[in-house]
C-alpha positions in Angstrom: 9.9 -2.8 14.5 12.5 -3.4 12.2 15.2 -2.4 15.0 13.7 -5.0 17.1 14.3 -7.8 14.6 17.8 -6.7 14.3 18.2 -6.6 17.8 16.7 -10.0 18.0 19.1 -11.5 14.9 22.1 -9.7 17.1 21.1 -11.7 20.2 20.5 -14.6 18.3 24.1 -14.8 16.8 25.0 -13.7 20.4 27.0 -10.5 19.6 24.5 -8.7 22.1 23.5 -9.9 25.8 19.9 -11.2 26.0 17.2 -8.9 26.7 16.0 -8.7 30.5 12.5 -8.7 30.7 11.8 -5.3 32.0 8.3 -4.6 34.2 6.9 -1.9 31.9 3.9 -2.7 29.4 4.9 -2.2 25.7 2.2 -0.6 23.8 0.7 -2.8 21.5 0.2 -2.1 18.1 -2.7 0.3 16.8 -5.4 -2.6 15.2 -5.9 -1.9 11.5 -9.2 -2.6 9.9 -9.1 -4.6 6.6 -11.7 -2.5 5.1 -10.3 1.1 6.3 -7.1 0.0 4.2 -8.7 -1.3 1.1 -11.1 2.0 1.3 -7.7 4.0 1.6 -6.1 1.9 -1.4 -9.4 2.4 -3.6 -9.2 6.4 -2.9 -5.4 6.9 -3.6 -6.0 5.3 -7.0 -9.0 7.4 -7.6 -7.0 10.3 -6.0 -4.2 9.6 -8.7 -6.6 9.4 -11.7 -8.2 12.5 -11.0 -4.7 14.3 -10.8 -3.3 12.8 -14.3 -6.7 13.8 -15.9 -6.9 17.2 -14.7 -3.2 17.2 -15.7 -4.1 16.0 -19.3 -6.9 18.6 -19.5 -4.6 21.5 -18.5 -2.2 20.2 -21.0 -4.7 20.1 -24.1 -5.8 23.2 -22.8 -2.6 24.9 -23.3 -1.0 25.6 -19.7 2.6 26.4 -20.0 3.5 25.1 -16.6 2.5 21.3 -17.0 5.4 19.6 -19.5 4.0 16.4 -22.0 6.5 14.1 -20.0 4.8 15.0 -16.7 1.2 14.1 -17.9 2.4 11.2 -19.5 3.9 9.9 -16.3 0.9 10.7 -13.8 -0.9 9.3 -16.3 1.2 5.8 -16.5 0.9 6.0 -13.2 -2.5 6.4 -12.9 -2.9 3.3 -15.3 -0.5 1.2 -13.0 -2.6 2.1 -9.9 -6.0 1.2 -11.0 -4.5 -2.4 -13.1 -3.2 -3.3 -9.4 -6.2 -2.4 -7.8 -7.6 -4.8 -10.6 -5.1 -8.2 -9.9 -6.2 -7.5 -6.3 -9.6 -7.7 -6.6 -9.6 -10.3 -8.8 -7.6 -12.5 -5.9 -9.5 -11.6 -3.7 -12.9 -12.8 -5.7 -10.7 -16.2 -6.6 -9.8 -16.1 -2.8 -13.7 -16.2 -1.4 -14.7 -18.1 -4.0 -12.1 -21.2 -2.9 -13.5 -20.6 0.9 -17.3 -21.0 -0.8 -16.3 -23.9 -2.1 -14.5 -25.5 0.8 -16.4 -28.3 2.5 -16.6 -28.0 6.1 
C-alpha cells in the first residue's frame, strides 16, 4: 500500500508515466473485524502483564538469569500498554455516549 502511495505521488509530480489500467482484477484487502482487533489488543495487554508478573516473581525468588532492569522494563511496558487500553476504552465510551445523545 505504501508503494502504491509513493507511485501515485510520483505520477502526480510527473516523474513517472501514468499507469495503464490492467485487465487483472486486484485482490481486495482482507476484511478486518473491529471486535477481533480489540480482542487481540486486550490479549496482548494481558500477555504483557502476565510476562511482567512472571519475571518479577522469578527475580524475587532469586533467578540469576533475570536482571532487575529486565523486570523493570517489562513492568513499565505492561503498565504503559494497560494505561493505553484504559484511554482507548475511555474514548470509546465517550464516543458511544456522544452518539447516544445525538438527536435524529
